[in-house]
C-alpha positions as CSV (number, residue, x, y, z in Angstrom):
1,M,0.0,0.0,0.0
2,V,1.2,3.4,-0.8
3,D,-0.2,6.6,0.9
4,V,0.5,10.1,-0.4
5,V,-0.8,13.2,1.6
6,R,-0.3,16.8,0.8
7,T,-2.2,19.8,2.1
8,F,-2.0,23.3,0.4
9,T,-3.9,26.5,-0.5
10,V,-5.1,27.8,-3.6
11,P,-6.6,31.2,-4.0
12,E,-10.2,30.1,-5.3
13,P,-13.2,29.7,-3.0
14,V,-14.2,26.1,-2.2
15,D,-17.4,26.1,-4.2
16,V,-15.5,27.0,-7.2
17,I,-13.0,24.3,-6.5
18,V,-15.4,21.5,-5.9
19,A,-17.5,22.3,-9.0
20,Y,-14.2,22.0,-11.1
21,L,-12.8,19.0,-9.3
22,K,-15.8,16.9,-9.0
23,D,-15.4,16.1,-12.8
24,F,-12.6,13.6,-12.8
25,A,-12.0,14.4,-16.6
26,N,-10.2,17.4,-15.3
27,A,-7.6,15.4,-13.8
28,E,-6.0,15.6,-17.3
29,N,-5.2,19.2,-16.2
30,W,-4.0,18.8,-12.8
31,N,-2.6,15.2,-12.4
32,P,0.8,15.0,-13.7
33,G,0.5,11.3,-14.5
34,T,-2.7,11.4,-16.3
35,V,-2.6,10.8,-20.1
36,S,-6.4,10.9,-20.7
37,C,-9.5,10.8,-18.6
38,S,-13.1,10.6,-20.1
39,R,-16.6,10.5,-18.7
40,V,-18.1,7.1,-19.6
41,D,-21.7,7.6,-18.5
42,N,-24.1,10.6,-18.9
43,G,-26.3,13.2,-16.7
44,P,-25.1,15.0,-13.8
45,I,-22.0,14.2,-11.9
46,E,-23.0,12.6,-8.7
47,V,-22.2,9.7,-6.6
48,G,-21.6,6.7,-8.9
49,S,-20.5,8.9,-12.0
50,K,-17.7,6.9,-14.0
51,W,-14.7,7.6,-15.9
52,H,-12.1,5.9,-17.8
53,H,-8.5,6.8,-16.6
54,V,-5.4,6.4,-18.4
55,S,-2.0,7.2,-16.6
56,E,1.5,6.7,-17.1
57,F,4.1,5.8,-14.3
58,H,7.5,4.6,-14.7
59,G,7.0,4.1,-18.5
60,R,4.0,1.8,-17.6
61,T,0.6,2.6,-18.9
62,I,-2.2,2.0,-16.4
63,E,-5.9,2.0,-17.0
64,L,-8.3,2.4,-14.1
65,A,-12.2,2.6,-13.9
66,Y,-12.9,5.4,-11.6
67,H,-16.2,6.3,-10.1
68,L,-17.2,9.2,-7.7
69,A,-17.7,7.4,-4.2
70,R,-18.3,10.4,-2.2
71,Y,-19.7,13.9,-3.2
72,E,-20.1,16.6,-0.5
73,P,-19.6,20.3,-0.3
74,R,-16.3,19.9,1.1
75,H,-15.2,16.4,0.5
76,L,-14.7,14.4,-2.8
77,T,-13.4,10.7,-3.1
78,F,-12.8,8.9,-6.3
79,L,-12.1,5.1,-6.4
80,G,-10.3,3.6,-9.3
81,E,-9.9,0.1,-9.8
82,N,-8.3,-2.5,-12.4
83,E,-7.2,-6.1,-11.9
84,T,-4.0,-5.5,-10.1
85,E,-4.6,-2.2,-8.0
86,T,-7.2,-0.1,-6.3
87,S,-6.6,3.7,-6.1
88,T,-8.3,6.1,-3.9
89,E,-8.1,9.8,-4.3
90,D,-9.7,11.7,-1.5
91,L,-9.9,15.7,-1.6
92,K,-11.0,17.6,1.5
93,F,-11.6,21.3,1.3
94,V,-11.5,24.0,3.9
95,P,-12.2,27.7,3.5
96,V,-9.3,29.8,4.6
97,A,-8.8,33.6,4.3
98,E,-6.4,32.9,1.3
99,G,-9.1,30.8,-0.6
100,T,-9.2,27.1,-0.1
101,S,-6.9,24.6,1.8
102,I,-7.0,21.4,-0.1
103,T,-5.8,18.0,1.6
104,Y,-5.0,15.7,-1.3
105,H,-4.7,11.9,-0.3
106,A,-4.0,9.1,-2.6
107,N,-3.9,5.7,-1.4
108,L,-2.8,2.9,-3.6
109,V,-3.3,-1.0,-2.9
110,F,-1.6,-3.2,-5.2
111,D,-2.1,-7.0,-5.7
112,E,0.7,-9.6,-4.4
113,V,3.2,-8.7,-7.2
114,G,2.7,-4.9,-7.0
115,R,3.3,-5.0,-3.2
116,L,6.7,-6.1,-3.8
117,A,7.5,-2.7,-5.5
118,D,5.7,-0.6,-2.5
119,S,8.8,0.3,-0.9
120,L,10.9,0.5,-3.7
121,L,8.6,3.1,-5.3
122,K,7.8,5.1,-2.1
123,H,10.2,7.9,-3.2
124,E,8.7,8.2,-6.6
125,F,5.2,8.4,-5.3
126,D,6.4,11.2,-2.8
127,K,7.7,13.1,-5.9
128,F,4.4,12.6,-7.5
129,G,2.6,14.1,-4.5
130,D,4.7,17.1,-4.8
131,E,4.1,17.4,-8.5
132,V,0.2,17.1,-7.8
133,V,0.4,20.2,-5.5
134,A,2.3,22.1,-8.2
135,T,0.1,21.2,-11.1
136,M,-3.1,21.5,-9.2
137,T,-2.0,25.1,-7.7
138,R,-1.0,26.1,-11.2
139,T,-4.4,25.0,-12.8
140,L,-6.6,26.3,-10.0
141,S,-4.8,29.5,-9.6
142,S,-4.7,30.5,-13.3
143,Q,-8.4,30.7,-13.6
144,P,-10.4,33.9,-12.9
145,K,-12.5,33.7,-9.7
146,T,-15.6,34.4,-11.5
147,S,-15.1,32.0,-14.2
148,G,-16.2,28.8,-12.4
149,L,-13.1,27.1,-13.8
150,P,-12.9,25.5,-17.3
């Protein structure tokens, strides 16, 4: 199992941030490992909404079927699965004077073979967490406060 937790602040208000991040397809903009992410169902985004996510890590292409597991005004949880791993991306939001404090928590659970690499890849996942902070901050901070983000 791998855990990556980062807390950081962006200048946008909570409701704008949640409205943008609830669509996991936007991971293409803020998640540095994401190659593509597309919605695979229709209708309003709600608990159960689904995405097909393709990422690249260490030269390996990884495909996960994600769904929105939690959708609350200040808390989003996405769960992704394939035959060898389960990934949970949990985002909590707190309004602060500067905008929004975001706590990003990624938890990856691998099958037997993948567990062998857990400790070997710890440094790489820590680096990934730092990259998420940088790209998410840049993406969210570059939008006008009144735009509702792209």
